[in-house]
N, C-alpha and C positions, 0 to 999 in steps of 0.2 A: 518459752525462752524470751527474755526481754532484750531488745536490741538497744545498744547504746546510742544516744544522740550525739551529734557533733559537739565538740568543745572548742572554745575560742580563747586565744590569748592576744591581747593588744598591747603594743608598745608605741611610745611617742619619743622620737629621738631628735636632738638638735641637729641642724644641718652643719655639722662639724665633722670633718674627716676623722676617722678613728672610732666614731660611735657606731659605724656599720658592724663592728665586731660584737656589739651587744645583741643586735638582731641575728647575726650569724651564729653566735653561741647559743642563743635561745632556740633557734630553729634546730640546731644540732641536738640539743638536749631533748626537745620534743620528739624528733625523729628517732633518737635512740630509745626513748621510752615506748615508742610505737613499734619497735622491732625492726627498723630499717637496717640493712647491712652497712658496715662501715664505709664501703665504697660509695654507696648512695648518700650517706650522711655527708661525706666530703664533697660530693657533687652539689648537694643542697647548700652547704655552707658557702661554696664559691658563688653559686647563683644568687643567693640572698645578699651576700656582701656586694656583688656587682650591681644588683638592682638598687640597693641603698645608696651606693656611691653615685650612680646615675641620678637618682632622685635628689640627692644633696647638691651635686654639681650642676646638672642641667635643669632640673625642675625648680629647685629653690635657690639657685645661683649662689650657693654657700652662704645664704643669709641666715645667720644663727638665730634670728627672731622667728624663723619659719621652721615648723616641725616636719619630719618625715614620719609617716605612720606605717606601722607594720602590723598586719593582722594575720595570725596563724590560725587556721581552722582545720581541725582534724576530725576524721571519722574513722571507721574501722578499716578502710581500704586505702586512704590517701591523706596527704597533707597539702593544703592550699596555703600559699603565702601571697598576700597582697601588700605591695609597697606603694604608698601614696605620697604625692607631693602637691605643691600649689601651681606647678607649671602647666603649660598647654599640651605636654606630651610630645612624642615624636611627630615631626612634620613630614608628610610624604613617605616615600619608600626609601629605604637605605640600601645601597648596593652592598653586596657581599664583599667582605674584605679580601684582598689578595695577600695571602700569607707570605708568599715569596717576596713581594715588594716591601712588605713591612719588615721582613727579616733583613733585607738589603738596604734599608733606610730610604727607600724610594717613596714610601708612604708613611704617614704618621703612625707610630706604634700603637697609638690609642685608637678607639673607635670600634672595638670588637665586642663590647659588652653584650649587646642584644643577641649577637650570634653565639657567644659563649653560653649565655643563659639558655637559649633554645637547645643547644647541644647537651646540656646537663640535666634538664628536667623533662618530664613527660609531656607537659603542656605549658605553653607560654603565650601571653598576649599582652599588648600594651593598649590601654584605653585612654584616649584624649577626651578630657571633659573641661574645656577652658573656663567655664563659669564656676566649677567646683573643685578643680584640681584634676590630676591625672593619676593613673596607677599602672603598675606592672602586676600581672597575675601569673603565678607559677603554681603548677601542681606536680607533685611527685607521688607515684602510686607505690604502695607497699609491694604489690606483685606487678611487675612490668607488663604482664599479659593483659592487665586492665587498661593499659594506656591506649 
């Protein structure tokens, strides 16, 4: 039996809000081809869109001359998505958001992206590489038992 090697798809997006949908829809198409359940595809779409928006806004400061890279790497059991930008990455630790305070307007409604991503995928990490740019890495397993 011949084992399939990993396949990769790479995208370069302008740092312009709205283009996260290209990455989101590409990731969804790949996940569907791999056999992910619809619920998991929706989780992945949200996580990828959020990571791209963070890269555009925080990493590239919405500078349309800078690209956001998206690399989807698939193997037989999982899909890894890396979203790269030119920023320094998250600085320090971020406190968990207080949902009640956000709902009552006591805290900014924004600032939940990293926590949302962590809740939606099986693995998530943020790597700061100031000299080369930073990235968010997300992995979603076809079978959650592999997580």
